[in-house]
N, C-alpha and C positions, 0 to 999 in steps of 0.2 A: 101371636103369629096368625097368618091367614088360615081360615077354615073353609073347606069346600061347601058350596051351596048345592042345591039339588041338580043344577045344570052342570057344575063341575063334575060331580060324582057320576051323573048319567053319561057324560062325555067320556070319562075315563073307563067306566065299566063297558061301554059299547066298544071302545077300542080294544079292550082285552079280548072280548069274544070274537071280534073281527080277526085279531091276530091268531087266536086259537084255531080258527078255521084255516087261515093261511098256512100255519105251521103243520097242521094235519095233512093238508094237501101236498105240502112239500115232502113230508115223511112217507106219504103213500106214493110219491113219484108222479103225482098229477100235474105238478108244475116243476120247472127246471130251477136250478140254482140261479141262473141269470134272471128268471122271472121273479124269484123269491127275494133276491138281494135288495131291491128298492123297498120291498114291503117290510123286511126285517129291520133295515136301517131306519125306517120311520119310527120304529119302536126300540131304538137304541141297541140292537143286537148286531154285533160285528163277528165275523169269522176271522180269528187270529191264527197264530202259528200252530197252536196245539188244540184249541177248542173254541167254542163261542165265548165272546165277552159281552156282558150286558152292562150298559152305562145307565145309571139311574139318576134322574134329575133331582137336585136339591135346590129349588128356586132361591136365589140370593143367599144360599148357604144356611137357611134357617130350618132347624129341626126341633121337635119336642122328644121327650123320653119314649113315648109310645112308638114313634117312627124309628128312633135309633134302636130300640129293642127289636123291631121288625127287621131292620137291616142286619142285625146280629143273627137273628133267626134264619134269614135267608142265607147268610154266609155258612151257617152250620148245616142247613137242610139241603142246599142246592150246590154249594161250592165246596171249598176245602178248609172251611173254618176261618176265613178272613175276607176282608174287603180292602180296596185300595181307593183312598180319597185323592181327588184330582185337583189340578190347578183351575178348573172351572167350577169349583165348589160342588162337584158331584161325587158319586161313588161308583166304582167299577168292580165287577166280579169276573174273574178270568177263566173259570172252569165250568161253564154252563152247558147243559145238555139241551138240545133243541126240543126234545119231547117234554121237557119240564119248564120251558121258557114262559109259556102262557100262564102256568100255575104261579110262577114268580110274579108276573104282572098282576095277577088277581090278588096275591098277598099284599103287594104294594098298594093296590087300589083300596084295600080294606083299611089302610091308614093314611089315605089321602096323598098317595105318591104315585109316580108313573115314570116311564122312560121315553115319553113322547118328545120328539124334536131334540133328542140328544145326539142325533146324527143326521146326515143328509144335508142338502142345499137349502136350508131353511134358517129361521132365527132360532138360535140355540138358547140354552139356559142363561137367563140374565143374571149377571153377578153383581155384587155390591160390597160395600165395606163390611168386614166381619165384626166390627165394633158398632155397627149401626144401632141406634136407639140407646146406646150406652156412652158413646164418646161425647166429651164436653165440647169439642170443637165443631160439631156439625150444626148447621142452621136448622135442620129438620131431619127426622128419621127418613132416609131415602127408600126404605123397603116398600112402603105403600105405592110409591111411584114405580119401583121395579115390578111389583105385583100387577099394577095396571098394564105395564108393558107385556108381562106374561100373558095376561088375559087377551090383550089386543092381538098378540102375535100368534097365539095358539090356533092352528088350522086357518090362519089368514089366507084366503084363497089366492090373493095376488102374490104372496111371498112364500108359497109352499115349494116352489121350484125356482129358486134364485140361481144366478150364475154359479155361486159357490156358497159354502156355509157362511153364517153371519152371526157375529158375536157383539153383544151390547153389555155395557156396565153403567150403573147409576150410583153416584156418590153424592155427598152433601157437605163436604168439608174441603178446605184448601189442602189439607194433608191427604194425599192420594194413597189409600191402602188397598186399591183394587186394580192397579195397573190400567187405569181408565184410558189413558192416551195410547195404549197398545191394543185397543179394540177397534172393530169396524165403526161402531158409534160409541163414543163415551159421552155421558151426560153428567154434568155437575149441577146440582141444585144450588143456586146462588141467591143472595139477597142484594137488592139494589134499591136504595131510597126506601127501605122498609118493606119492599115488595119482593116476594119470592118468584124466581123464574128459573129457566134452564139454559145453561151454556152448552153448546154442542161442539164436540170434537169428532171429526169424521175422517176415516181413511188411515187408521192405524192398524198395526198387526205385526206379527213376527213371521216365522216360516222362511221360505226361500228368499223373499225380498222384504226384509224388515223395514217398517216405516213408523214414524211417530205421527199421530193424527194432528193435523192443524186445527186451530179454532176457526170454525166457519160462521158462528154467530154467538155473541157473548150473552145474549139475553132473549129468551122466548117466554112470553107470559105462560104461566102454568095452566091456563085454560085453553092453550093452543099447542102445547108441547108435543102431544101424541100426533097431532096433525103434522107438525114439523118433522117428526121422526118418519112419518109416512112419506112425506115429500122427499126426504133423503133417500129412502129405499126405492121409491118409484123411479127416481132418476137413475139409480144404480141398476134396477131391474130392466130398465129400458135400454141402457147403453153398456152394461157390463159385458165383458168378453165371455162368450159361451163356446168359442172355437178352440180355446186353449186354457186348460184348467190352471196352468201356472200363472196365467195373467188374468184370472177371473175374479179375484177379490176386489172389493171396493177401493182398496188402497191404490191399486193400479189405475183404476178409472180416475180417482182424484189426482193422482200424480200426472197422468197423461193429459187430462183436461187442464190441470192447474187448479189450485184451490179456489182462485177467484172465479173462474168460469164455472166450476162445479157449484159453487155457492150461488152464482147468478141463476143457474138452472133450478136449483133447489128453491130459491126465493120465488121464482116464477111459478113453480109447481105448488108451492105453499099458498100463494095468493089464490090460485085456482081452487085448491082444496078447501080453503076457508069459505068459499061461496057454497060449497056442498054440505057444510056442517057435519063433518065426520067425527069431530071430537067426542070422546065418551062423555056422557052427562056428568055434571058435577056431583050429582047424587051418588054415582057409582064410586067415585074416588072417596067420597065421604063414608060410604058403606065400608070400603076396604080399610080405611083408616081406623075404624072402630076395632079392628082385629089387631092393631099395633099400638094400642094404648100402653103406656109404660106401666110396669108392675107397681104395686103399692110398696114403695121402698120405706123401710123403717126410718124414723127420724131420731136424731140425737145419738147416733152410733159413734163409738170411739174410733178415732183415726189411728190408734196405736196398734202396732204389730210386734209381738214378742220375737225378737231376732236372735235369741240366745242359741238356737240351733243353727250353726253356720251353713249346713246344707239347705235347710229351709230358707234361710235368709238369702242365699244365692238364687234360689228358685223364685222367690218373691221379686228380687231385683230384676231378673231377666224375663220372667214369664207372666208378669202381671202388667196391666195397662190402666192408666187413670180412668176413673168413672165420673160421670156428671153428678152422681148422687153421693153426698158425704158418707163415709164409712163403707163404701163399696169399691170393688175393682172388677175388671174383666180378667179372668184367669185363662191362660193358654195352656192347653194340654199338648205336649210335644209328642208327635208320632215319628220322632227321629232319634231313637236311642242309638248310641254309637255302635256301629256294626249292624244295625237293623235296616229294613227296607223302607225308604222314605214314603210316608203316606199310608203304609199298611197298618191295619188294626185287626186283631183277632176278634172272633165273636165274643169271647169272654171280656175282652177290653171294651167292646162296644156296649155290652150289657152293663158293665160297670160305669161307663161314662153316662149312660142313660140314667142310672140310679143316682149318680152324683148330681146330675142336672136337676133332678126332681128334688133332691135333698137341699141343694145349695144354690141353685140358679133359676128359681121360678120356673122350673121345668123347660128350660130352653138351652139349646146348643147351637153353635154356628160352625160350619165348615169353612176354613180359611183357604184362600187360593194358594197359600204357601203349604198346603197339605197337612195342616194341624187342625185342632179342634179348640173352640173357645167356649167357655162358660161365661156368658156376658155380664151376669149380675151376681157377684159373690160378695158377701159381707167379709170385711177384713178379719172379723173375729172368727170366721169359719175357715180361714185359709190354711191353718196348720192341719186341721182335721182332713181337709180336702187333699192337701199335698201328701199326707201320710198314706191315704188310700191310693192315690195315684202312684206314688213311689213304689208301693208294694206290688203294683201290677205292671211295673215297667213303663209307666207313663209319666214319670216325674223328672225327666231330663231337663236341666236348667239351661237350655241352649237356644232360646228364641233369638233370631237375627244374628246368630254367630255362624262361623264356618261349618259347624256341625249340623246346622238347620238347613240342610241341602234340599232344594227342589230337584226331583229327578223323574223323568218319564219311565214307563216300564221297560223301554228299550228292547233289544233283541231277545231278551229272555221270554217275551210274550208277543211283541208287536210285529206284525207281518210287514210293516213299512220300514222298520228300523234297519240301520246299517251296522250298529254296534251296541254293545251292552252298556246300560247306564247304571244299573243297580250295583254291580260289583265295584265300580269306580267310586260311587257315593259311599259305599261301605268302607272301602280302604281309606278314603280321605278322612271321613269322620273318625274312624278308629285311630288313625295316626295322630290327629290333632288332639283327640281325647287323651291318648296315652302320653303324649309329650307335655300336656298341660299348656300348650301354646294358645289354645282357644281364648282363655281369659285375657291374655295380653293383646290379642288382635281386636277385641271389641266387635262392633258391628261390621259384619262382612258377609255379604249375601252371595252364595255360590249356587249356580244352577246348571243342570246337565241335561242335554238332549241326545237321544240316540240316533237322530236323523235330522235333516234340514227342516222338517215340519215344525220343529221347535216346541213340542208339547212340554218340554222342561224349561222353557223360557230362557234359554242360554244367552240370547241377545240382551236380556235385561239384567244379567248378573253383574255384580261388581267384578266377580270372576265367573266367566262362562266356559262351559266345555261342550263341544259338539263332536259326537261320534260320526265318523265317516268310514266308507269302505275304500281302502287303498290297495287295489290289485288283490282283492280277496282277503285282506288282512284288516282287522279293526284298528283304526287310527283315531287319535283324539286331538282336535284343534283347541287351542287355548285362546280365550278372548278376555279382554279387560275393559272396564270403564262403563258398563251398562248400568241403567237404573230404571226401575218401573214406577218410581214414586213421582211426586210432583215435579222433580227435576229430571224428567224422563230423558234418557240417552240410550244409544245403542252401542253395545260393546264392539271392539275392534279386534281382529285376529292378530296375535303376536307374531306368528311366523309358521314355519313347518310344524307339523303335528308330532305326537308322541304315542308310544305304545301304552298299554294299560298301566304298567308300573311307572313308566316315564312321566305320564301325566300327573300322577300323585306327587312325584318328586318335583315336577314343574310348579305345581301349586305351592309346595313348601318354599321353593326358591322365590316365587313372587311375594309370598308373605314375609320372607326374610328381607327383601328389598324394602318393603313397606315399613317394617320395624326400624330399619336403618334410616330411612328418609323422612318419616313422618314428623310433623311438628305437633306441639301441644294441642290436644283435643281433636286432631284430625282423624276422621274415619279413613278406611282404605280408599274409598272413592274420592275423598277430598285430596288425599296425597297423590293419587293417580292423576287427577285433573290438574294439579299444580305442577308436577314434574314431567308429565307426559309418558309416552310409551318407551322411550329410548333406554332409561336405566333398567327397566324390566327386560327388554330384549337383550341388552348386553349381558345381564346375569343368566338369561336362559340359553343364549346361543353363542356368547363370546364375541 
């Protein structure tokens, strides 16, 4: 994984001291909250319903044990003993005191971490495939390219005050495990005639107006791709709406101009930028790549796994992913125990995951955008010992990609923007399906919940999505069907009138009952929905 050089460390240390002075002046009343707000947001500090919330960047989701131990220490020392892993591969702390915020940033800086650009109208944390560097289907490890984007975008003077926040993802396989086409810019590293290049998808996003990014160029040489990204952003920065925040995202610009006209302007800007020679030198990418060399995998390992313990066998089947190296798998640690809060991990659990990464996964962990954690390189021979330790700590739930593996935003329990609670709904749904044993019969079924139209829970991309809204002062939940964040990206559609909290749980069960009745051999929920359409589900829900 990437390691800070002297410039990275100096930059982060300077930002900590700058913020320490800003926070001191706010506490002393020398600046107002309105003056302080843009300063704290540049450092990932939000003022939520009950307290400050700090969002910490985890670039492309990659951590080592030292960093995870620090995240656990911060949870214990400055919060209430837990942290919340998010859909942008970050971690959030919900109970932060302003007078301690700079100390947290200093602790993060000591392990090469920060909260810079996790908020504000700038380029946010670049996400990637959580199986990067381990997956057999990738053409190259995409993380060095994501790191190059991080370095290019950090404090970029032209893009520090964009019309709205800006999110990028970089993948390197045809299987999309990062919701790439639902980003402002999605980049897929591709191979064409034996040469690597970048395919650009621009103008995706969720929120109030969800859109799937169109492909605007299928191949950009890798010695020009950062320049092409800059061209995409310059056109947006020039013409993006600043008079209406609801129409300020790049997806609106691409939609209103049309993908063809937007592409024409990007190509024109790209040709101009090529004459200026702004592409990072090849030596810099080569330097970055040295930090992502694959571990020294053992050779001649057995592929056999003792499945005599049925609970362990189920976990292996659901929570491990094939690895490019024989005798290894990637093991997913579920942060979704039935009845738990999706994405939350206690300090004790974070310390344990850090230790297990050091013992079993070459000292490496990944945060998934699905709010789980991956140990990317685990020997099959070590799986039972790993699972035993996880299960004892409440981290052994065998529920990856099932209806219990719910993505949920913090909702009205924490967020000042939310209209409804997300957490209790997720808990009730997961508990009901765990108790009835229906989860196993349903197979792959991705359920996502947002507490407001901003869609931090990715409800538009759920096979089943739930959106919490305020209906005359009462929490109400809309049900959506048919979304996908994978390579077959689609946006879910609303079924009809919403439900109360208990009603939405019943509605989800009704929808799954229709699926069980109508599905054909081998069909996922999404396949059945796409084949039979919305009508059978609406009939069962509303009569």
